[in-house]
PAZAPA-705074 format. One line per 8 residues: number of its first residue (from 1); their letters; for each residue x, y, z of N, C-alpha, C. Coordinates in steps of 0.001 Angstrom, whole numbers. Layout:
N
NUM) a) X/Y/Z/X/Y/Z/X/Y/Z ~ ... $
***
This chain:
256
1) midelayi) 674/-1108/118/-201/156/173/940/794/123 ~ 250/2336/-988/1232/3291/-683/603/4514/-478 ~ 745/5121/644/-206/6206/626/-361/7502/-112 ~ -1564/7837/-400/-1363/9025/-1508/-979/10595/-1143 ~ -245/10586/-3/603/11624/596/1936/11466/621 ~ 2446/10273/-156/3934/10177/-377/3924/10470/-1324 ~ 5559/10792/-1940/6186/11198/-3560/6915/10170/-3375 ~ 6473/9170/-5063/7420/8722/-5506/8136/9038/-6978 $
9) hpdakigk) 8966/9039/-6697/9682/9659/-8358/9158/8661/-9771 ~ 8480/9196/-11095/8490/8305/-11913/9558/7032/-12359 ~ 10440/7833/-12087/11744/6650/-12463/12116/5638/-11114 ~ 11715/5850/-9727/11895/4816/-8829/11084/3536/-9373 ~ 11706/2444/-8941/11182/1011/-8978/10418/77/-7513 ~ 9128/-99/-7581/8922/-98/-6125/8811/-1834/-6819 ~ 8761/-2635/-5625/8050/-4149/-5522/7266/-4325/-5208 ~ 6601/-5945/-5307/5098/-6463/-4656/5302/-6216/-2934 $
17) nvtigpwt) 4013/-5627/-2880/3410/-5830/-1694/4108/-4868/-470 ~ 5065/-3737/-1356/5423/-2891/-823/4387/-1491/-98 ~ 4857/-1152/1318/3954/-673/2127/5136/896/2375 ~ 4286/2307/1790/5118/3307/2084/4258/4536/2602 ~ 4498/4978/3548/3596/5566/4525/3737/7382/4344 ~ 2499/8288/4661/2347/9436/4316/3812/10153/4370 ~ 3982/11362/3601/4889/12051/3499/6284/11623/3343 ~ 6672/10460/2726/7399/9788/2789/7916/10049/1488 $
25) yigagvei) 9399/10375/954/9512/10762/-70/11011/9578/-967 ~ 10401/9069/-2011/11361/8268/-2591/11705/8572/-4128 ~ 13306/9253/-4428/13828/9893/-5134/14096/8981/-6256 ~ 14563/9716/-7248/14744/9019/-8934/16175/7981/-8277 ~ 16582/7034/-9155/17174/5821/-9108/17115/5015/-8192 ~ 15998/5006/-7083/15769/4341/-6247/14903/2939/-6632 ~ 15279/1493/-5841/14443/782/-6196/14668/257/-4650 ~ 12906/-317/-4553/12786/-937/-3147/12037/-2668/-3696 $
33) gddtwlss) 12832/-3296/-3003/12302/-4724/-2902/10876/-5076/-2373 ~ 10929/-6140/-2638/9121/-6815/-2392/9122/-7211/-809 ~ 7890/-6457/-215/7418/-7030/1478/8176/-6060/1703 ~ 8935/-4480/1778/9492/-4127/2581/8272/-3003/2878 ~ 8642/-2374/3837/8137/-1300/5036/8675/229/5267 ~ 8220/967/5022/8658/2362/4888/7160/2935/5906 ~ 8031/3221/6739/6849/4204/7664/7026/5593/7202 ~ 6000/6740/7587/6120/7851/7412/7330/8709/7526 $
41) hvvvkgpt) 7266/9893/6530/8496/10470/7128/9922/10191/6255 ~ 9837/8898/5679/11016/8541/5356/11874/9300/4117 ~ 12917/9532/4122/13424/10126/2898/14767/8845/1917 ~ 14087/8431/1044/15105/7875/394/15920/8037/-782 ~ 16940/8046/-1680/17700/8983/-2117/17922/8059/-3289 ~ 18649/8137/-4186/19512/7298/-5606/20563/7913/-5573 ~ 21498/7195/-6353/20948/5287/-6704/21264/5008/-5512 ~ 19984/4305/-5448/20363/3495/-3826/19478/2194/-4593 $
49) vigksnri) 19728/1012/-3695/18666/-372/-3940/18721/-1357/-2724 ~ 17325/-1360/-2242/16923/-2080/-1399/16551/-3145/-1314 ~ 16445/-4292/-1006/16447/-5637/-1360/14885/-6106/-622 ~ 14396/-7479/-181/13315/-7434/-40/12947/-7344/1800 ~ 12030/-7138/1920/11179/-7305/3486/12366/-6824/4544 ~ 12440/-5375/4077/13114/-4249/5125/12315/-3727/5982 ~ 12131/-3141/7120/11425/-2048/7812/12153/-973/8006 ~ 12077/144/7495/12334/1308/7588/11420/2916/8350 $
57) fqfasvge) 11870/2983/9543/11015/3989/10549/11020/4904/10212 ~ 10176/5892/10982/10197/7414/10297/11728/8183/10660 ~ 11812/9032/9845/12495/10264/9590/14163/9377/9885 ~ 13779/8397/9237/15222/7793/8409/15842/8157/7310 ~ 17009/8892/6976/17334/9204/5663/18374/8266/4676 ~ 17623/7739/3599/18594/6485/3363/19064/6893/2112 ~ 20910/6865/1734/21145/7380/437/21616/8444/170 ~ 21360/9415/1211/21985/10859/1051/22794/10966/237 $
65) ecqdkkya) 23602/12240/-57/24806/12422/-229/25617/12630/1061 ~ 26925/11764/1177/27995/11865/1668/28449/12999/2420 ~ 28848/13263/3531/29380/14809/4644/30850/14815/3839 ~ 31940/14057/2691/32705/13972/2643/33550/15218/1652 ~ 34073/15964/2255/33977/17541/1495/34528/17199/-174 ~ 35338/15798/-372/36084/15593/-1870/34358/14760/-2468 ~ 33300/14965/-1990/32717/14281/-3333/32250/15685/-3907 ~ 31683/15390/-5279/31833/16465/-5853/30363/15751/-7021 $
73) geetrlii) 29234/15579/-6523/28096/14979/-6886/28003/13868/-7703 ~ 28764/12944/-7572/29345/11743/-8404/28052/10948/-8121 ~ 27605/9526/-9422/26591/9393/-9178/27172/7707/-8293 ~ 27201/7921/-7017/27586/6844/-6559/26496/6155/-5530 ~ 26919/4580/-5022/25396/4105/-4236/25657/3410/-3151 ~ 24062/3124/-2842/23847/2550/-1587/23214/1429/-1792 ~ 23954/114/-1450/22888/-1110/-1770/23139/-1818/275 ~ 21326/-2112/-259/21057/-2479/925/20351/-3901/842 $
81) gdhnvire) 20876/-4953/1461/20028/-6524/1431/18857/-6609/1900 ~ 18117/-7772/2798/17057/-7940/3083/17132/-8490/4368 ~ 15471/-7988/4870/15213/-8227/6213/16088/-7597/7367 ~ 16250/-6102/6778/16921/-5442/7708/15582/-4538/8507 ~ 16227/-4179/9727/15290/-3015/10334/16047/-1791/10829 ~ 15679/-629/10564/16192/219/9944/15406/1309/11024 ~ 16057/1591/12420/14810/2793/13063/14943/4126/13037 ~ 14135/4550/13743/14158/6219/13625/15203/7008/13585 $
89) svtihrgt) 15219/7936/12792/16153/8721/12676/17869/8249/11993 ~ 17309/6952/11525/19043/6612/10942/19455/7356/9686 ~ 21207/7310/9696/21206/8013/8430/22278/7210/8073 ~ 22075/6710/6664/22973/6026/5857/23128/6910/4765 ~ 24637/7115/4359/24956/7844/3503/25608/7024/2016 ~ 25750/7633/955/26329/6790/-506/27448/6730/-283 ~ 28392/5870/-951/29621/6092/-1091/30198/7278/-1990 ~ 31747/6853/-2465/32567/7729/-2988/32941/7168/-3727 $
97) tqdnwetr) 33866/8130/-4960/34873/7798/-6027/36143/7458/-5389 ~ 36533/7755/-4026/38049/7361/-3165/38083/5864/-2792 ~ 36911/5312/-3488/36755/3586/-2465/36094/3154/-4209 ~ 35224/2436/-3499/34202/1384/-4492/32896/1862/-4661 ~ 32646/3270/-4964/31538/3946/-5549/30212/4031/-4515 ~ 30506/2756/-3684/29282/2575/-2768/29115/2044/-1201 ~ 28370/2816/-945/28073/1635/693/27608/760/454 ~ 27880/-226/1654/27247/-1779/1161/26436/-2016/2586 $
105) igshnllm) 25269/-2861/2443/25107/-3230/4367/24481/-4362/3907 ~ 24678/-5507/4426/24328/-7091/4081/22423/-7033/4741 ~ 22606/-8020/5043/20948/-8893/5181/20882/-8989/7019 ~ 19658/-9188/7449/19673/-9149/8743/20041/-8339/9815 ~ 20057/-7019/9664/20584/-6575/10483/19922/-5738/11326 ~ 20177/-5200/12497/19404/-4111/13268/20136/-2808/13558 ~ 19549/-1438/12935/20168/-444/13572/19003/335/14010 ~ 19499/713/15261/18956/1089/16206/18630/2393/16045 $
113) ayvhiahd) 17737/3591/16556/17419/4888/16419/18744/6257/16514 ~ 18747/6406/15613/20198/7566/15804/21448/6842/15245 ~ 21324/5824/14623/22537/5520/13802/22925/6200/13114 ~ 24273/6310/12490/24895/6818/11394/25861/5656/10734 ~ 25377/5462/9273/26603/5028/8604/27336/5980/7384 ~ 28606/5897/7565/29293/7519/6653/29211/6470/4984 ~ 29766/7002/4746/30014/6989/3148/31148/5582/2898 ~ 30908/5207/2143/32027/3718/1490/31808/2510/2489 $
121) cvvgdhvi) 31243/2569/3616/30937/1321/4827/30663/357/4186 ~ 30974/-773/4576/30680/-2078/4359/29957/-2741/5844 ~ 28724/-3265/6006/28331/-3735/7133/27761/-4796/6654 ~ 28107/-6202/7353/27976/-7382/7074/26535/-8197/7478 ~ 26141/-9174/7496/24921/-9503/8142/24760/-9757/9778 ~ 23679/-9775/10062/23427/-10174/11558/24185/-9280/12711 ~ 24353/-7845/12056/24872/-6776/12726/23723/-5920/13678 ~ 24521/-5771/14864/23414/-5098/15694/24309/-3493/15977 $
129) manssaia) 24186/-2339/15973/24193/-1013/15793/23057/-531/17133 ~ 23861/-316/18190/22558/24/19128/22786/1651/19063 ~ 21964/2175/19712/21268/3485/19577/22636/4777/19410 ~ 22489/5279/18554/23444/7068/18686/24791/5991/18094 ~ 25219/4937/17825/26452/4417/17464/26660/4819/16094 ~ 27706/5239/15641/28226/5812/14522/29929/5286/13769 ~ 29612/4809/12469/30918/4490/11893/31220/5239/10855 ~ 32580/5897/10884/32937/6905/9624/33100/6319/8448 $
137) ghvhvgdw) 33736/6959/7648/34024/6875/6372/34754/5034/6317 ~ 34501/4434/5203/35367/2997/4748/35355/2261/5986 ~ 34347/2338/6767/34643/1639/8051/33550/-7/7393 ~ 34500/-1320/8056/33955/-2439/7390/33734/-3123/9110 ~ 32572/-3574/8842/31870/-4413/10393/31717/-5737/9665 ~ 32227/-6708/10750/32035/-8075/9908/30707/-8574/10808 ~ 30041/-9886/10131/29162/-10305/10004/28815/-10627/12139 ~ 27724/-10468/12741/27675/-10672/13874/28226/-9925/14857 $
145) ailggmsg) 28538/-8602/14317/29171/-8012/15077/28324/-6892/15830 ~ 28655/-6647/17024/27618/-5694/17936/28278/-4270/18127 ~ 27587/-3372/18136/28230/-1735/18392/27574/-1387/20115 ~ 27822/-1144/20697/27164/-340/22164/26626/997/21456 ~ 25416/1039/22543/25123/2252/21920/26299/3857/22365 ~ 25714/4890/21160/27006/5652/21356/28555/5333/21028 ~ 28546/4397/20591/29845/3808/20230/30873/4817/18888 ~ 31510/4987/18441/32162/5587/17354/33365/5261/17200 $
153) vhqfvhig) 33192/4617/16024/34430/4066/15362/35092/5260/14332 ~ 36468/5337/14089/37393/6257/13263/37083/5486/11517 ~ 37372/6516/10909/37381/6001/9233/37958/4715/9435 ~ 38186/3824/8280/38959/3344/7766/39106/1853/8671 ~ 38565/1565/10343/38846/792/11141/37762/-189/10608 ~ 38517/-1398/10668/37979/-2593/10534/37320/-3247/11870 ~ 35819/-3872/12095/35302/-4541/13218/35336/-5968/12662 ~ 35864/-6935/13415/35660/-8073/13023/34580/-9006/13344 $
161) ahsftags) 33734/-10147/12620/33044/-10855/13059/32929/-11370/14482 ~ 31884/-11307/14965/31136/-11780/16331/32059/-11094/17524 ~ 32463/-9975/16924/33163/-9502/18043/32338/-8058/18862 ~ 32386/-7449/19847/31488/-6702/20658/31727/-5152/21113 ~ 31566/-4343/21153/31973/-2757/21572/31289/-2422/22460 ~ 31814/-2092/23783/30805/-1602/24689/30297/-284/24373 ~ 29018/206/25422/28134/1029/25300/29852/2760/25234 ~ 29558/3823/24232/30393/4593/24683/31962/4405/23994 $
169) svvlqdvp) 31902/3301/23308/33447/3145/22963/33958/4260/21715 ~ 35534/4532/21674/35759/4995/20773/36741/4245/20194 ~ 36340/3612/18850/37199/2686/18233/38303/3366/17520 ~ 39287/3590/17606/40577/3807/16577/41426/3122/15609 ~ 41147/1993/16336/41762/863/15486/41141/-725/15426 ~ 41285/-1630/14643/40618/-2480/14280/40394/-3309/14887 ~ 39397/-3718/15322/38728/-4790/16606/38591/-6407/15957 ~ 39643/-7275/16367/39511/-8528/16013/38543/-9249/16114 $
177) pfvmgagf) 38233/-10359/15115/36932/-11091/15493/36965/-11506/16827 ~ 35712/-11861/17654/35614/-12384/18892/35567/-11494/20064 ~ 36414/-10380/19721/37187/-9544/20849/36447/-8742/21287 ~ 36050/-8338/22574/35506/-7173/23213/36212/-6035/23592 ~ 35620/-5020/22769/36452/-3823/23487/35706/-2841/24000 ~ 36646/-1711/24459/35683/-598/25793/36427/209/25832 ~ 35800/1184/26044/36779/2583/26508/37215/3903/25500 ~ 37913/4697/25613/38064/5473/25176/39756/5845/25409 $
185) pakprgln) 40663/5337/24330/40216/4723/23353/39937/3277/23705 ~ 39260/2728/22805/38917/1074/22659/39991/398/23280 ~ 40059/-426/24171/41120/-1476/24526/40562/-3208/24892 ~ 41031/-4109/24879/40712/-5093/24659/40138/-5422/25848 ~ 38738/-6289/26057/38400/-6736/27260/37707/-8133/27170 ~ 38684/-9190/26583/37935/-10581/26998/37329/-10807/25140 ~ 36925/-11860/25610/36535/-12851/24386/35068/-12483/24282 ~ 33981/-12370/23352/32773/-12424/23626/32382/-13973/23577 $
193) ieglkrrg) 32646/-14560/24542/32277/-15930/24245/30976/-16375/24377 ~ 29808/-15264/25006/28656/-15467/25542/28092/-15580/23908 ~ 28386/-14825/23161/28372/-14718/21686/28303/-16017/21018 ~ 29755/-16637/21141/30143/-18000/21078/29157/-18939/21094 ~ 28544/-18745/21886/27803/-19792/22569/26405/-19747/22017 ~ 26140/-18731/22144/24440/-18420/21228/24303/-18806/20022 ~ 25629/-18501/19286/25709/-18932/17815/26376/-20299/17442 ~ 26375/-20890/18656/26442/-22474/18581/28097/-23332/18288 $
201) ftkesqla) 29346/-22212/18602/30304/-22872/18791/30364/-23634/19376 ~ 31154/-25211/18783/31673/-26236/19674/32718/-25731/20517 ~ 32498/-26475/22134/33750/-26216/22813/34910/-26250/22465 ~ 35522/-27147/21400/36607/-26840/21316/36940/-25957/20458 ~ 36184/-25309/19771/36468/-24184/18376/36363/-22991/19973 ~ 35595/-22819/20626/35486/-21921/21703/36948/-21612/22085 ~ 37517/-23049/22627/38556/-23375/23445/39903/-22952/22407 ~ 40379/-23232/21183/40573/-22808/20435/41203/-21588/20471 $
209) vrraykav) 39947/-20680/20367/39893/-19366/20313/40312/-18569/21207 ~ 40135/-19116/22890/40241/-18571/23816/42221/-18769/23907 ~ 43165/-19887/23425/44171/-20080/23050/44792/-18893/22215 ~ 44248/-18806/21251/44665/-17625/20159/44720/-16513/20658 ~ 43509/-16131/21656/43320/-14584/22282/44736/-14444/23204 ~ 44883/-15614/24073/45789/-15348/24904/47640/-15296/23973 ~ 47282/-15956/23006/48984/-15774/22355/48968/-14406/21736 ~ 47600/-13609/21620/48096/-12215/21321/48214/-11467/22356 $
217) yrngltld) 47144/-11472/23398/47151/-10318/24159/47614/-11016/25857 ~ 48237/-12180/25973/48432/-12616/27280/49782/-13064/27244 ~ 50112/-13294/26477/51504/-14089/26496/52873/-13567/26119 ~ 52987/-11859/26099/53866/-11168/26123/54314/-11289/24571 ~ 54321/-11681/23552/54320/-12294/22317/54312/-11041/21122 ~ 55279/-10693/20671/54688/-9596/19430/53746/-10458/18580 ~ 53389/-9531/17600/52111/-10233/16605/52645/-11177/15866 ~ 53922/-11007/15271/54631/-11978/14176/54860/-13299/15034 $
225) eaiteltd) 55115/-12963/16337/55258/-14298/17001/54119/-15014/17584 ~ 53190/-14369/17805/51904/-14628/17902/51399/-15748/16959 ~ 51210/-14850/15506/50897/-15734/14512/51536/-16571/14132 ~ 52636/-16895/14537/53464/-18237/13891/53483/-18931/14915 ~ 52688/-18782/16468/52722/-19457/17425/51409/-20403/16975 ~ 50404/-19747/16006/48809/-19839/16024/48946/-20368/14437 ~ 49957/-21057/14047/49608/-21598/12398/49188/-23057/12350 ~ 49860/-23755/13219/49081/-25079/13232/47776/-24874/13691 $
233) saqndeqv) 47515/-23968/14409/45584/-24081/15024/44993/-23727/13963 ~ 45650/-22595/13103/44531/-21640/12297/44465/-22950/11179 ~ 45480/-23568/10669/45197/-24617/10165/43802/-26048/10347 ~ 43899/-25906/11529/42646/-27098/12462/41233/-26108/12505 ~ 41558/-25296/12839/40095/-24462/13154/39536/-23103/11713 ~ 38512/-23202/11634/38536/-22215/11050/37911/-20789/11601 ~ 37735/-21171/13042/37630/-19816/13548/38855/-19042/13773 ~ 39894/-19761/14214/41370/-19444/14319/42039/-18447/13246 $
241) klftdfvs) 41482/-19391/12035/41849/-18695/10797/41735/-17487/10483 ~ 40003/-17548/10717/39475/-15926/10582/40126/-15068/11672 ~ 40847/-15563/12904/41053/-14669/13755/42562/-14029/13523 ~ 43311/-15253/13014/44909/-14922/12685/44756/-14264/11308 ~ 43939/-14122/10240/43780/-13953/8933/43841/-12269/9210 ~ 42616/-11702/10419/42334/-10389/10510/43232/-10095/10738 ~ 44166/-10465/12127/44917/-9555/13016/46744/-9820/11700 ~ 46903/-10664/10912/47879/-10367/10424/47682/-9483/9209 $
249) tssrgiir) 46576/-9119/8633/46200/-8197/7391/45501/-6876/7739 ~ 45416/-6856/9109/45303/-5073/9684/46033/-4083/9445 ~ 45452/-3157/9002/46429/-2211/7887/46617/-808/8910 ~ 45571/-941/10164/45276/69/11304/46131/-214/12358 ~ 46155/-1206/12449/47020/-1991/13886/45671/-2597/14457 ~ 45434/-3288/15259/44698/-3613/16013/44425/-3224/17667 ~ 43125/-3108/18520/43509/-2630/19592/44085/-3652/20765 ~ 45034/-3174/21466/45686/-3802/22361/46039/-3339/23572 $
***
C-alpha cells in the first residue's frame, strides 16, 4: 500500500507488496524490493537499491549524499540487503569515488535509532548497531558484530566478525573477530564467549579461540610471534584462521 501523501519519483522501482507511509519521499534511481515497509517521513534518495522485507522507520534518511568534502556529486550508490530493521532517524550515506563507489549493508541487521553509517562503509550480516552508534567513512563491520550504544568508530577501521564494543567506546584501531572492546580509546576486554555460545560454536572451537586470544594478548609475544605460534591451530580451526587472518592483514593495527 502506498499512501496518497507519499512522493514516489516516476523513475523509482517499487516491488510487490511494498508499504510506503504518508510524507515519505522516494527519489530517482531508487529500487525497493518486495514486502518492504517504510513508515511516514522517510527519505530515500538514489542511486539506492533496497532488498526484500526491510522495515524502515520514521525520519530515517537513506541514500543521501555523503558529508565527505571531496564528494563532487558523482552518481555513487547505496546497496542494502534483505530483512533489515532500520529504526528512527538512522542516516545512511552513499559512497564516494575514493573507494568502491558504494556503501553496502548486508542482511538481517538491526540499526537502532540515530545510528549513522557514513560513506563507503561495508556492513555484513546479523550486525547490531545500538542507539546513536556511528561509523565513519570506509569502516568495515563483520558479520554478527555488535556496537554498543553511542560507540564511535574512526574512519578506515575494521570491526571483526562476532566482536563486541561496549557502550560509548571510541574505536581508533581494528577490533579482531570475537574480541570485546571498551573505553576511550577502546582496549581489549576479553572474548565475546557468550556470543559464541549463542551461535552454536563447539567447545573445542571456543577453546581454540581462547588460546588464540591468549597468544596475542596475554603471552607477551609480538604479533608476528603470536601468528607464527598459531599457524597449526589456524590450519585446524576455521575460527582461529578467521582471527589470525584478520590480525595479520590489519592496516591500522589492532586494539591492544
